[in-house]
Backbone as a chain_set.jsonl record, in Angstrom:
{"seq": "MDIQQAKKTVCEAGIKLLKEGLVARTWGNISVRVDDDSFVITPSGRNYEDLTPDDIVLVKIGDLSYDSHIKPSSEKGLHAEVYKLDRGIGAVVHTHQMNASTVAAARKEVPAIDDEMARLVGSSVRVAPYALPGTGKLARGTAAALQGRKAALMANHGAVCAGADMNEAFMVSKKLEEMCAAYIEKQYMEEAGESGTFDVKRMHEYYLKKYAKR", "coords": {"N": [[-38.128, -30.865, 27.277], [-36.947, -28.246, 25.156], [-34.665, -25.868, 26.443], [-34.818, -23.06, 25.901], [-37.36, -22.881, 24.777], [-38.866, -23.699, 26.939], [-38.382, -21.597, 28.712], [-39.582, -19.493, 27.326], [-42.214, -20.388, 27.395], [-42.785, -20.147, 30.129], [-42.702, -17.342, 30.446], [-44.853, -16.556, 28.787], [-46.918, -17.822, 30.121], [-46.975, -16.403, 32.504], [-48.028, -13.897, 31.74], [-50.535, -14.704, 30.852], [-51.716, -15.825, 33.179], [-51.721, -13.547, 34.73], [-53.531, -11.895, 33.344], [-55.84, -13.351, 33.76], [-56.251, -12.924, 36.385], [-55.132, -14.585, 38.272], [-52.643, -14.392, 39.322], [-50.696, -11.694, 40.717], [-48.867, -8.689, 40.284], [-45.708, -9.261, 41.546], [-46.23, -11.582, 42.81], [-46.495, -15.102, 43.544], [-45.277, -17.884, 41.501], [-43.821, -19.541, 38.644], [-43.115, -22.488, 36.819], [-41.429, -24.716, 34.483], [-40.793, -28.034, 33.56], [-37.71, -29.154, 32.296], [-36.155, -31.452, 31.883], [-35.512, -34.701, 33.366], [-33.862, -33.868, 35.372], [-33.907, -31.108, 35.764], [-35.476, -27.811, 35.852], [-37.069, -24.793, 34.661], [-37.628, -21.573, 36.062], [-39.5, -18.727, 37.253], [-37.912, -15.597, 38.086], [-36.885, -14.097, 41.235], [-38.903, -11.598, 42.651], [-39.725, -10.106, 40.327], [-41.746, -8.341, 37.966], [-44.384, -9.805, 36.097], [-45.09, -8.77, 33.599], [-42.769, -7.687, 32.639], [-40.963, -9.688, 32.176], [-38.525, -11.56, 30.344], [-37.358, -14.269, 28.26], [-34.642, -14.486, 28.943], [-34.585, -13.836, 31.595], [-35.547, -15.957, 33.001], [-34.799, -18.696, 35.098], [-32.669, -21.536, 35.114], [-32.891, -24.407, 37.065], [-31.587, -26.998, 39.15], [-33.193, -30.003, 39.984], [-32.424, -31.801, 41.971], [-30.511, -30.586, 43.848], [-31.13, -27.919, 43.908], [-29.433, -26.097, 42.753], [-28.146, -23.454, 40.653], [-27.014, -21.763, 37.735], [-26.588, -18.764, 37.309], [-26.695, -15.173, 37.245], [-28.996, -14.118, 37.982], [-31.391, -14.314, 40.505], [-33.343, -17.107, 41.313], [-36.852, -17.799, 41.968], [-37.804, -17.785, 45.417], [-39.303, -19.921, 46.091], [-38.366, -22.134, 44.803], [-37.674, -24.605, 45.839], [-40.122, -25.72, 46.529], [-41.257, -26.177, 43.991], [-39.419, -28.041, 43.034], [-39.893, -30.212, 44.758], [-42.457, -30.898, 43.975], [-42.042, -31.734, 41.332], [-40.568, -34.008, 41.861], [-42.512, -35.735, 42.708], [-43.806, -36.951, 40.534], [-42.868, -38.009, 37.381], [-44.385, -37.344, 35.261], [-45.331, -34.814, 35.628], [-45.164, -31.711, 34.195], [-45.292, -28.98, 34.465], [-45.59, -26.348, 36.855], [-47.49, -24.225, 38.912], [-47.585, -21.678, 41.234], [-49.883, -19.878, 42.975], [-51.645, -16.927, 44.21], [-54.363, -16.746, 44.037], [-57.671, -15.397, 44.452], [-60.128, -16.741, 45.541], [-59.209, -19.331, 46.096], [-57.161, -18.71, 47.881], [-58.628, -17.658, 49.955], [-60.081, -19.887, 50.909], [-57.921, -21.442, 51.597], [-56.899, -19.985, 53.715], [-58.894, -20.444, 55.532], [-58.421, -23.046, 55.915], [-59.672, -25.349, 54.832], [-60.57, -28.42, 53.396], [-61.405, -28.986, 50.044], [-64.052, -30.414, 48.321], [-64.501, -32.084, 45.136], [-66.956, -30.84, 42.926], [-68.159, -31.605, 40.617], [-68.036, -33.832, 37.739], [-66.074, -32.995, 35.912], [-64.328, -31.452, 37.443], [-63.407, -33.391, 39.235], [-62.074, -35.08, 37.473], [-60.09, -33.416, 36.358], [-58.782, -32.08, 38.51], [-58.891, -33.704, 40.833], [-60.306, -35.827, 43.414], [-60.647, -34.284, 45.635], [-59.387, -31.229, 47.096], [-56.672, -30.903, 49.029], [-55.411, -29.348, 52.083], [-52.316, -28.026, 52.767], [-50.3, -27.934, 55.72], [-49.544, -24.902, 57.549], [-46.519, -23.186, 56.895], [-43.436, -21.361, 56.943], [-42.779, -19.206, 54.143], [-40.774, -20.318, 51.395], [-39.413, -22.307, 52.73], [-38.107, -25.62, 53.534], [-39.912, -27.135, 54.94], [-42.386, -26.097, 54.166], [-42.314, -26.773, 51.43], [-42.194, -29.61, 51.484], [-44.515, -30.279, 52.904], [-46.514, -29.257, 51.253], [-46.124, -30.718, 48.913], [-46.809, -33.236, 49.859], [-49.539, -32.875, 50.346], [-50.351, -32.592, 47.771], [-50.079, -35.048, 46.66], [-51.243, -37.484, 44.45], [-53.042, -35.73, 43.366], [-53.905, -32.77, 41.393], [-53.832, -30.285, 42.361], [-53.249, -28.279, 45.286], [-54.045, -26.672, 48.347], [-52.466, -24.117, 50.259], [-52.01, -23.478, 53.499], [-52.941, -20.307, 54.551], [-51.455, -19.208, 52.494], [-51.969, -19.489, 49.77], [-52.069, -21.331, 46.706], [-51.037, -24.32, 44.928], [-50.62, -25.575, 41.691], [-50.509, -28.211, 39.305], [-49.492, -29.78, 36.195], [-49.436, -31.843, 33.212], [-48.394, -30.307, 31.259], [-47.962, -26.755, 30.609], [-50.413, -25.755, 29.739], [-52.265, -27.515, 30.894], [-51.724, -27.109, 33.635], [-52.515, -24.471, 33.844], [-55.27, -24.689, 33.284], [-56.023, -26.219, 35.487], [-55.562, -24.357, 37.527], [-57.535, -22.444, 36.949], [-59.848, -24.014, 37.217], [-59.634, -24.749, 39.875], [-60.088, -22.285, 41.097], [-62.775, -21.923, 40.453], [-63.881, -24.117, 41.829], [-63.317, -23.396, 44.493], [-64.721, -21.001, 44.707], [-67.344, -21.935, 44.433], [-67.441, -23.53, 46.681], [-67.165, -21.651, 48.762], [-69.516, -20.184, 48.375], [-71.43, -22.178, 48.864], [-70.926, -22.739, 51.581], [-71.592, -20.265, 52.659], [-74.34, -20.046, 52.019], [-75.376, -22.173, 53.469], [-74.838, -21.367, 56.096], [-76.28, -18.992, 56.117], [-78.828, -19.994, 55.821], [-79.156, -21.353, 58.233], [-78.916, -19.286, 60.147], [-80.964, -17.74, 59.328], [-83.412, -18.853, 59.965], [-86.697, -18.722, 61.367], [-89.652, -18.422, 63.434], [-92.3, -18.854, 61.601], [-95.107, -18.997, 61.914], [-95.564, -17.69, 64.387], [-94.633, -15.158, 63.719], [-96.483, -14.399, 61.775], [-98.835, -14.335, 63.296], [-98.167, -12.278, 65.026], [-98.062, -10.136, 63.269], [-100.758, -10.0, 62.423], [-102.01, -9.326, 64.8], [-100.794, -6.911, 65.482], [-100.752, -5.179, 63.205], [-102.59, -5.795, 61.146], [-105.747, -5.046, 59.666], [-108.913, -5.367, 61.201]], "CA": [[-38.391, -29.665, 26.478], [-35.828, -27.349, 24.904], [-34.576, -24.859, 27.509], [-35.316, -21.764, 25.448], [-38.808, -22.991, 24.63], [-39.413, -23.752, 28.294], [-38.329, -20.235, 29.26], [-40.613, -18.728, 26.629], [-43.5, -20.859, 27.914], [-42.961, -19.541, 31.449], [-43.025, -15.926, 30.244], [-46.201, -16.474, 28.241], [-47.843, -18.245, 31.174], [-47.079, -15.303, 33.454], [-48.957, -12.902, 31.193], [-51.862, -15.328, 30.818], [-52.209, -15.907, 34.554], [-51.949, -12.175, 35.169], [-54.771, -11.433, 32.721], [-56.949, -14.089, 34.363], [-56.353, -12.547, 37.791], [-54.685, -15.691, 39.117], [-51.448, -13.872, 39.988], [-50.652, -10.236, 40.692], [-47.548, -8.072, 40.448], [-44.604, -10.23, 41.587], [-46.634, -12.708, 43.654], [-46.569, -16.401, 42.892], [-44.14, -18.286, 40.681], [-44.191, -20.441, 37.56], [-41.973, -23.252, 36.318], [-41.64, -25.76, 33.479], [-39.738, -29.048, 33.596], [-36.898, -29.278, 31.086], [-35.859, -32.884, 31.791], [-35.634, -35.367, 34.663], [-32.943, -33.283, 36.349], [-33.949, -29.653, 35.898], [-36.65, -27.037, 35.444], [-36.857, -23.344, 34.604], [-38.574, -20.928, 36.96], [-39.487, -17.271, 37.288], [-36.945, -15.033, 39.033], [-37.419, -13.506, 42.455], [-39.225, -10.178, 42.706], [-39.859, -9.453, 39.026], [-43.103, -8.252, 37.431], [-44.615, -10.722, 34.986], [-45.144, -8.043, 32.325], [-41.426, -7.291, 32.219], [-40.093, -10.848, 32.032], [-38.097, -12.077, 29.048], [-36.758, -15.596, 28.455], [-33.324, -14.38, 29.576], [-34.775, -13.658, 33.042], [-35.996, -17.219, 33.578], [-33.598, -19.364, 35.634], [-32.6, -22.996, 35.086], [-32.58, -24.9, 38.413], [-31.47, -28.441, 39.282], [-34.19, -30.555, 40.891], [-31.797, -32.504, 43.078], [-29.862, -29.771, 44.885], [-31.6, -26.532, 43.747], [-28.361, -25.232, 42.268], [-28.418, -22.746, 39.404], [-25.845, -21.053, 37.221], [-27.112, -17.515, 36.76], [-26.572, -14.014, 38.117], [-30.366, -13.803, 38.374], [-31.836, -15.18, 41.59], [-34.642, -17.727, 41.034], [-37.868, -17.666, 43.004], [-37.497, -18.4, 46.71], [-40.089, -21.153, 46.203], [-37.823, -23.153, 43.888], [-37.71, -25.886, 46.535], [-41.493, -26.226, 46.398], [-41.395, -26.702, 42.631], [-38.593, -29.251, 42.93], [-40.586, -31.298, 45.456], [-43.597, -31.303, 43.143], [-41.506, -32.508, 40.208], [-40.132, -35.306, 42.369], [-43.68, -36.588, 42.922], [-44.244, -37.67, 39.338], [-42.153, -37.57, 36.175], [-45.379, -36.852, 34.305], [-45.604, -33.392, 35.872], [-44.314, -30.908, 33.329], [-45.389, -27.551, 34.775], [-46.097, -26.056, 38.193], [-47.849, -22.825, 39.121], [-47.96, -21.306, 42.606], [-50.661, -18.65, 42.858], [-52.353, -16.368, 45.352], [-55.689, -16.431, 43.503], [-58.48, -14.921, 45.567], [-61.001, -17.715, 46.191], [-58.381, -20.407, 46.637], [-56.441, -18.179, 49.041], [-59.62, -17.508, 51.033], [-60.334, -21.215, 51.476], [-56.663, -21.878, 52.21], [-56.81, -19.299, 55.007], [-59.844, -21.129, 56.404], [-57.856, -24.393, 56.082], [-60.748, -26.288, 54.543], [-60.419, -29.28, 52.234], [-62.487, -28.699, 49.1], [-64.431, -31.578, 47.509], [-64.885, -31.819, 43.749], [-68.407, -30.709, 42.882], [-68.696, -32.197, 39.401], [-67.145, -34.805, 37.122], [-64.937, -32.331, 35.279], [-63.387, -31.078, 38.498], [-62.795, -34.614, 39.747], [-61.168, -35.584, 36.451], [-58.972, -32.511, 36.126], [-58.078, -31.68, 39.728], [-58.846, -34.788, 41.803], [-61.552, -35.977, 44.165], [-60.709, -33.16, 46.563], [-58.153, -30.441, 47.186], [-56.251, -30.9, 50.427], [-54.719, -28.153, 52.566], [-51.016, -28.273, 53.403], [-50.153, -27.15, 56.953], [-48.811, -23.652, 57.394], [-45.075, -23.121, 57.126], [-42.888, -20.116, 56.409], [-42.474, -19.231, 52.709], [-39.418, -20.614, 50.978], [-38.758, -23.293, 53.591], [-38.253, -27.02, 53.186], [-41.136, -27.611, 55.581], [-43.487, -25.716, 53.278], [-42.207, -27.558, 50.196], [-42.527, -31.013, 51.749], [-45.917, -30.358, 53.309], [-47.358, -29.003, 50.089], [-45.985, -31.877, 48.025], [-47.591, -34.325, 50.454], [-50.954, -32.571, 50.11], [-50.585, -32.691, 46.329], [-49.953, -36.447, 46.255], [-52.438, -38.027, 43.834], [-53.915, -34.623, 42.958], [-53.274, -31.786, 40.515], [-53.818, -28.997, 43.064], [-53.278, -28.297, 46.75], [-54.09, -25.371, 48.995], [-51.37, -23.913, 51.207], [-52.624, -22.711, 54.58], [-52.569, -18.896, 54.63], [-50.37, -18.903, 51.545], [-52.347, -19.608, 48.362], [-52.294, -22.654, 46.119], [-50.092, -24.808, 43.929], [-51.297, -26.38, 40.678], [-49.55, -28.914, 38.454], [-50.066, -30.385, 35.006], [-48.49, -32.484, 32.3], [-47.771, -29.176, 30.578], [-48.445, -25.495, 31.148], [-51.836, -25.616, 29.439], [-53.038, -28.234, 31.907], [-51.542, -26.423, 34.913], [-53.355, -23.263, 33.773], [-56.667, -25.124, 33.419], [-56.208, -26.62, 36.878], [-55.647, -23.117, 38.306], [-58.853, -21.864, 36.715], [-60.861, -24.896, 37.787], [-59.515, -24.629, 41.321], [-60.747, -21.046, 41.508], [-64.213, -22.201, 40.373], [-64.206, -25.015, 42.937], [-63.276, -22.665, 45.757], [-65.832, -20.052, 44.691], [-68.556, -22.718, 44.698], [-67.373, -23.975, 48.07], [-67.457, -20.485, 49.6], [-70.944, -19.885, 48.229], [-72.175, -23.236, 49.557], [-70.785, -22.521, 53.013], [-72.344, -19.056, 53.001], [-75.766, -20.328, 51.943], [-75.737, -23.044, 54.591], [-74.835, -20.554, 57.303], [-77.398, -18.054, 56.012], [-80.039, -20.758, 56.062], [-79.256, -21.639, 59.656], [-79.146, -18.06, 60.913], [-82.164, -17.073, 58.83], [-84.654, -19.531, 60.352], [-87.496, -18.069, 62.392], [-90.972, -19.018, 63.619], [-93.179, -18.194, 60.645], [-96.46, -18.914, 62.487], [-95.599, -16.626, 65.398], [-94.47, -13.877, 63.039], [-97.757, -14.072, 61.134], [-99.784, -13.967, 64.35], [-97.775, -10.965, 65.517], [-98.478, -9.165, 62.262], [-102.224, -9.869, 62.482], [-102.377, -8.655, 66.048], [-100.211, -5.567, 65.571], [-100.944, -4.285, 62.075], [-103.691, -6.111, 60.216], [-107.062, -4.468, 59.945], [-109.935, -6.35, 61.554]], "C": [[-37.105, -28.862, 26.302], [-35.838, -26.213, 25.93], [-35.156, -23.523, 27.082], [-36.829, -21.773, 25.273], [-39.489, -23.013, 25.991], [-39.444, -22.361, 28.925], [-39.393, -19.349, 28.625], [-41.998, -19.104, 27.148], [-43.795, -20.246, 29.279], [-43.365, -18.074, 31.322], [-44.459, -15.749, 29.761], [-47.244, -16.841, 29.295], [-48.037, -17.136, 32.205], [-48.077, -14.257, 33.01], [-50.39, -13.446, 31.211], [-52.489, -15.404, 32.212], [-52.524, -14.528, 35.109], [-53.277, -11.654, 34.619], [-56.005, -12.103, 33.317], [-57.138, -13.742, 35.843], [-55.904, -13.628, 38.756], [-53.366, -15.385, 39.817], [-51.504, -12.352, 39.901], [-49.233, -9.767, 40.961], [-46.423, -9.114, 40.425], [-44.983, -11.475, 42.385], [-46.704, -13.999, 42.852], [-45.309, -16.697, 42.089], [-44.555, -19.405, 39.743], [-42.946, -21.199, 37.105], [-42.404, -24.28, 35.282], [-40.471, -26.739, 33.568], [-39.02, -29.082, 32.243], [-36.573, -30.753, 30.82], [-35.982, -33.484, 33.186], [-34.828, -34.681, 35.764], [-33.123, -31.788, 36.6], [-35.272, -29.048, 35.441], [-36.257, -25.57, 35.352], [-37.967, -22.669, 35.4], [-38.433, -19.41, 36.9], [-38.48, -16.765, 38.322], [-37.647, -14.428, 40.241], [-37.695, -12.015, 42.264], [-39.313, -9.439, 41.391], [-41.325, -9.44, 38.588], [-43.253, -9.147, 36.212], [-44.596, -10.012, 33.636], [-43.756, -7.762, 31.762], [-40.496, -8.465, 31.934], [-39.768, -11.155, 30.572], [-37.503, -13.463, 29.296], [-35.405, -15.559, 29.145], [-33.416, -14.22, 31.092], [-35.14, -14.959, 33.751], [-34.784, -18.088, 33.917], [-33.728, -20.885, 35.576], [-32.106, -23.496, 36.442], [-32.528, -26.429, 38.405], [-32.483, -28.948, 40.324], [-33.542, -31.14, 42.141], [-31.265, -31.626, 44.186], [-30.212, -28.287, 44.816], [-30.503, -25.572, 43.298], [-28.759, -24.587, 40.945], [-27.179, -21.949, 39.009], [-26.33, -19.791, 36.527], [-26.862, -16.388, 37.755], [-27.941, -13.559, 38.599], [-30.826, -14.807, 39.42], [-33.201, -15.784, 41.26], [-35.608, -17.513, 42.192], [-37.455, -18.382, 44.292], [-38.264, -19.701, 46.916], [-39.598, -22.245, 45.244], [-37.852, -24.548, 44.515], [-39.079, -26.537, 46.472], [-41.686, -26.864, 45.031], [-40.612, -28.0, 42.466], [-39.289, -30.444, 43.585], [-41.783, -31.802, 44.653], [-43.121, -32.143, 41.961], [-41.034, -33.896, 40.636], [-41.296, -36.282, 42.539], [-43.965, -37.502, 41.74], [-43.489, -37.125, 38.126], [-43.104, -37.038, 35.115], [-45.758, -35.401, 34.509], [-44.62, -32.564, 35.063], [-44.344, -29.424, 33.604], [-46.028, -27.372, 36.145], [-46.359, -24.559, 38.309], [-48.232, -22.627, 40.586], [-48.633, -19.945, 42.531], [-51.177, -18.171, 44.209], [-53.755, -15.952, 44.901], [-56.699, -16.309, 44.638], [-59.285, -16.004, 46.276], [-60.206, -18.852, 46.813], [-57.642, -19.939, 47.891], [-57.374, -18.02, 50.235], [-59.876, -18.845, 51.714], [-59.08, -21.752, 52.154], [-56.488, -21.246, 53.587], [-57.753, -19.934, 56.026], [-59.408, -22.566, 56.681], [-58.921, -25.479, 55.918], [-60.424, -27.114, 53.3], [-61.634, -29.106, 51.332], [-62.812, -29.939, 48.272], [-64.719, -31.169, 46.071], [-66.407, -31.787, 43.675], [-69.016, -31.197, 41.567], [-67.636, -33.108, 38.775], [-65.898, -34.161, 36.524], [-63.879, -31.956, 36.308], [-62.662, -32.293, 39.047], [-61.76, -35.151, 38.764], [-59.913, -34.721, 36.345], [-58.13, -32.273, 37.372], [-57.87, -32.849, 40.696], [-60.132, -34.819, 42.598], [-61.745, -34.886, 45.209], [-59.392, -32.403, 46.493], [-57.804, -30.315, 48.66], [-55.567, -29.581, 50.78], [-53.418, -28.564, 53.242], [-50.922, -27.422, 54.664], [-49.305, -25.904, 56.732], [-47.323, -23.839, 57.698], [-44.568, -21.836, 56.497], [-42.55, -20.258, 54.924], [-41.007, -19.559, 52.442], [-38.697, -21.669, 51.798], [-38.984, -24.722, 53.09], [-39.528, -27.603, 53.768], [-42.348, -27.301, 54.715], [-43.482, -26.577, 52.024], [-42.659, -28.996, 50.407], [-43.995, -31.181, 52.109], [-46.862, -30.174, 52.141], [-47.303, -30.172, 49.115], [-46.793, -33.058, 48.548], [-49.08, -34.12, 50.217], [-51.323, -32.743, 48.641], [-50.561, -34.142, 45.833], [-51.278, -36.978, 45.694], [-53.434, -36.991, 43.362], [-53.187, -33.743, 41.944], [-53.218, -30.407, 41.179], [-53.832, -29.224, 44.565], [-53.359, -26.863, 47.243], [-52.953, -25.31, 50.009], [-51.886, -22.983, 52.288], [-52.052, -21.304, 54.674], [-51.499, -18.481, 53.619], [-50.756, -19.077, 50.078], [-52.526, -21.039, 47.913], [-51.154, -23.025, 45.192], [-50.852, -25.738, 42.993], [-50.252, -26.985, 39.749], [-50.264, -29.507, 37.253], [-48.993, -31.057, 34.173], [-47.739, -31.438, 31.486], [-48.386, -27.904, 31.127], [-49.93, -25.287, 30.872], [-52.682, -26.311, 30.502], [-52.911, -27.554, 33.266], [-52.403, -25.168, 34.97], [-54.829, -23.632, 33.953], [-56.979, -25.552, 34.847], [-56.365, -25.392, 37.765], [-57.025, -22.482, 38.17], [-59.952, -22.702, 37.366], [-60.821, -24.859, 39.31], [-60.227, -23.391, 41.824], [-62.269, -21.214, 41.469], [-64.663, -23.085, 41.53], [-64.292, -24.253, 44.25], [-64.395, -21.628, 45.841], [-67.146, -20.762, 45.025], [-68.598, -23.166, 46.153], [-67.719, -22.828, 49.025], [-68.947, -20.158, 49.555], [-71.797, -20.907, 48.979], [-72.127, -23.029, 51.071], [-71.601, -21.322, 53.473], [-73.84, -19.331, 53.027], [-76.22, -21.222, 53.091], [-75.807, -22.252, 55.886], [-75.994, -19.562, 57.303], [-78.714, -18.768, 56.294], [-80.25, -21.035, 57.531], [-79.582, -20.387, 60.452], [-80.445, -17.384, 60.508], [-83.467, -17.748, 59.22], [-85.371, -18.746, 61.43], [-88.884, -18.705, 62.411], [-91.976, -18.271, 62.743], [-94.567, -17.99, 61.239], [-96.568, -17.783, 63.49], [-95.451, -15.258, 64.755], [-95.773, -13.446, 62.389], [-98.795, -13.646, 62.167], [-99.485, -12.59, 64.911], [-98.225, -9.878, 64.554], [-99.987, -8.924, 62.332], [-102.652, -9.082, 63.696], [-101.953, -7.196, 66.038], [-100.664, -4.642, 64.445], [-102.202, -4.556, 61.236], [-104.991, -5.477, 60.651], [-108.044, -5.587, 60.233], [-111.205, -6.085, 60.756]], "O": [[-36.272, -28.812, 27.207], [-36.894, -25.663, 26.246], [-35.915, -22.913, 27.835], [-37.502, -20.79, 25.584], [-40.552, -22.421, 26.175], [-40.412, -21.994, 29.589], [-40.031, -18.549, 29.308], [-42.855, -18.239, 27.321], [-44.933, -19.866, 29.555], [-44.272, -17.618, 32.018], [-45.191, -14.897, 30.265], [-48.319, -16.244, 29.352], [-49.139, -16.951, 32.72], [-48.883, -13.782, 33.81], [-51.333, -12.728, 31.545], [-53.663, -15.08, 32.389], [-53.479, -14.359, 35.868], [-54.056, -11.041, 35.348], [-57.079, -11.506, 33.375], [-58.08, -14.217, 36.477], [-56.258, -13.592, 39.934], [-53.011, -16.045, 40.794], [-52.265, -11.794, 39.111], [-48.499, -10.36, 41.752], [-46.208, -9.774, 39.408], [-44.135, -12.339, 42.611], [-46.941, -13.989, 41.644], [-44.397, -15.874, 42.009], [-45.516, -20.128, 40.006], [-41.859, -20.628, 37.015], [-43.571, -24.664, 35.207], [-39.311, -26.333, 33.641], [-39.652, -29.044, 31.187], [-36.696, -31.238, 29.695], [-36.504, -32.836, 34.094], [-35.085, -34.891, 36.949], [-32.552, -31.253, 37.549], [-36.067, -29.681, 34.746], [-35.235, -25.157, 35.899], [-39.105, -23.136, 35.413], [-37.38, -18.884, 36.541], [-38.227, -17.437, 39.322], [-38.868, -14.272, 40.249], [-36.842, -11.268, 41.783], [-39.004, -8.249, 41.338], [-42.056, -10.406, 38.81], [-42.344, -9.234, 35.387], [-44.142, -10.578, 32.642], [-43.588, -7.617, 30.551], [-39.363, -8.263, 31.498], [-40.616, -11.029, 29.688], [-37.177, -13.795, 30.436], [-35.05, -16.498, 29.858], [-32.433, -14.443, 31.798], [-35.049, -15.044, 34.975], [-33.853, -18.202, 33.119], [-34.76, -21.448, 35.94], [-31.051, -23.079, 36.92], [-33.331, -27.077, 37.734], [-32.603, -28.38, 41.41], [-34.063, -30.985, 43.245], [-31.536, -31.887, 45.358], [-29.664, -27.484, 45.571], [-30.641, -24.359, 43.452], [-29.6, -25.109, 40.213], [-26.401, -21.52, 39.861], [-26.464, -19.756, 35.303], [-26.821, -16.617, 38.964], [-28.051, -12.729, 39.502], [-30.668, -16.015, 39.239], [-34.134, -15.041, 40.953], [-35.204, -17.089, 43.274], [-36.836, -19.445, 44.255], [-37.93, -20.493, 47.797], [-40.342, -23.171, 44.919], [-38.03, -25.547, 43.818], [-39.189, -27.759, 46.372], [-42.219, -27.968, 44.927], [-41.087, -28.943, 41.834], [-39.281, -31.55, 43.044], [-42.082, -32.996, 44.657], [-43.738, -33.156, 41.63], [-41.098, -34.846, 39.856], [-41.105, -37.497, 42.518], [-44.32, -38.669, 41.909], [-43.478, -35.918, 37.883], [-42.681, -36.358, 34.18], [-46.433, -34.81, 33.666], [-43.405, -32.692, 35.216], [-43.534, -28.673, 33.06], [-46.898, -28.146, 36.544], [-45.558, -23.737, 37.865], [-49.098, -23.327, 41.109], [-48.03, -18.972, 42.079], [-51.151, -18.895, 45.204], [-54.271, -14.923, 45.337], [-56.611, -17.009, 45.647], [-59.147, -16.177, 47.487], [-60.499, -19.284, 47.928], [-57.513, -20.695, 48.855], [-56.972, -18.219, 51.381], [-59.889, -18.932, 52.942], [-59.167, -22.439, 53.172], [-55.992, -21.886, 54.514], [-57.463, -19.965, 57.222], [-59.951, -23.227, 57.567], [-59.051, -26.387, 56.739], [-60.046, -26.56, 52.268], [-62.768, -29.082, 51.811], [-61.935, -30.464, 47.586], [-65.133, -30.038, 45.814], [-67.076, -32.614, 44.294], [-70.237, -31.207, 41.411], [-66.49, -33.148, 39.224], [-64.8, -34.712, 36.617], [-62.683, -32.122, 36.072], [-61.457, -32.247, 39.297], [-60.697, -35.62, 39.169], [-58.802, -35.243, 36.252], [-56.901, -32.265, 37.299], [-56.808, -32.974, 41.306], [-60.965, -33.922, 42.466], [-62.87, -34.599, 45.617], [-58.415, -32.873, 45.909], [-58.537, -29.706, 49.438], [-55.195, -28.802, 49.902], [-53.423, -29.36, 54.182], [-51.417, -26.295, 54.678], [-48.458, -25.863, 55.84], [-46.937, -24.55, 58.626], [-45.215, -21.284, 55.607], [-42.086, -21.314, 54.494], [-40.118, -19.127, 53.176], [-37.507, -21.908, 51.595], [-39.916, -24.996, 52.334], [-40.155, -28.468, 53.157], [-43.232, -28.141, 54.551], [-44.532, -27.059, 51.599], [-43.419, -29.538, 49.604], [-44.642, -32.127, 51.661], [-47.886, -30.85, 52.046], [-48.326, -30.569, 48.556], [-47.394, -33.796, 47.768], [-49.803, -35.071, 49.922], [-52.48, -33.01, 48.313], [-50.978, -34.422, 44.709], [-52.306, -36.932, 46.368], [-54.557, -37.334, 42.993], [-52.004, -33.944, 41.669], [-52.63, -29.474, 40.631], [-54.355, -30.226, 45.053], [-52.807, -25.952, 46.627], [-52.533, -26.334, 50.548], [-52.17, -21.816, 52.017], [-50.848, -21.119, 54.851], [-50.742, -17.538, 53.846], [-49.921, -18.827, 49.208], [-53.068, -21.867, 48.646], [-50.402, -22.166, 44.73], [-51.629, -26.582, 43.438], [-49.239, -26.356, 39.443], [-51.477, -29.714, 37.275], [-47.798, -30.867, 34.399], [-46.598, -31.652, 31.077], [-49.239, -27.959, 32.013], [-50.632, -24.7, 31.695], [-53.69, -25.769, 30.957], [-53.905, -27.437, 33.983], [-52.957, -24.838, 36.019], [-55.553, -22.962, 34.69], [-58.066, -25.282, 35.359], [-57.21, -25.381, 38.66], [-57.611, -22.035, 39.156], [-60.87, -22.165, 37.987], [-61.863, -24.929, 39.961], [-60.895, -23.432, 42.857], [-62.973, -20.71, 42.344], [-65.701, -22.835, 42.142], [-65.229, -24.442, 45.026], [-64.954, -21.401, 46.913], [-67.957, -20.254, 45.799], [-69.658, -23.179, 46.778], [-68.474, -23.014, 49.979], [-69.559, -19.888, 50.587], [-72.767, -20.547, 49.647], [-73.145, -23.13, 51.756], [-72.223, -21.351, 54.535], [-74.535, -18.901, 53.947], [-77.316, -21.05, 53.623], [-76.725, -22.439, 56.684], [-76.613, -19.314, 58.337], [-79.608, -18.209, 56.93], [-81.373, -20.966, 58.031], [-80.434, -20.422, 61.34], [-80.974, -16.555, 61.248], [-84.536, -17.266, 58.844], [-84.734, -18.168, 62.311], [-89.242, -19.446, 61.496], [-92.441, -17.189, 63.102], [-95.147, -16.915, 61.085], [-97.524, -17.008, 63.467], [-96.078, -14.296, 65.199], [-96.137, -12.271, 62.439], [-99.55, -12.701, 61.937], [-100.394, -11.823, 65.233], [-98.71, -8.826, 64.972], [-100.44, -7.779, 62.304], [-103.563, -8.257, 63.619], [-102.68, -6.336, 66.535], [-100.932, -3.464, 64.679], [-102.796, -3.63, 60.684], [-105.296, -5.384, 61.84], [-108.012, -6.633, 59.584], [-112.191, -6.806, 60.907]]}, "num_chains": 1, "name": "protein.A"}
């Protein structure tokens, strides 16, 4: 992709993700692959509403070098590791979306609950082990969890979603949030069912004895 077009795509994606509630303020980061050797990514500590293409930084996949006075996201290494997984990956989004972050904090693998989710995201969404933000350990662990998938949860740190282009990465982010919401609801209902069981016969007999008119 042309560098300027890639930078524009990142800016537009930031606004779109912000409106959908998938990112907030300066949290998360977004990138688009330019070629086999490089990608463009959001800068560190900037609000999505204020970004312009000139703020987006070109980074080398191999050594994470960049030629800009603007500092790229501290998670550039994570994006690079994801791009190394598959040349077909054209965009990566790291979010702190609510439901996905909740399940990530619980460190639970999420199964696909319908055909669309399995097709778009994968048969399940794995959880990468916890590691400090911006570290190689986090990048490598998350990339491993993403292997063969389009999304991975990051223990106590959110989620990463990938796609052939930004449109697909965005759809994966939305579908992941639906998957995690359904998973949370399922877990809640199962627990409520277990804690809500009681002896119906004894309760009815107690009512008849205590309150019912003879």
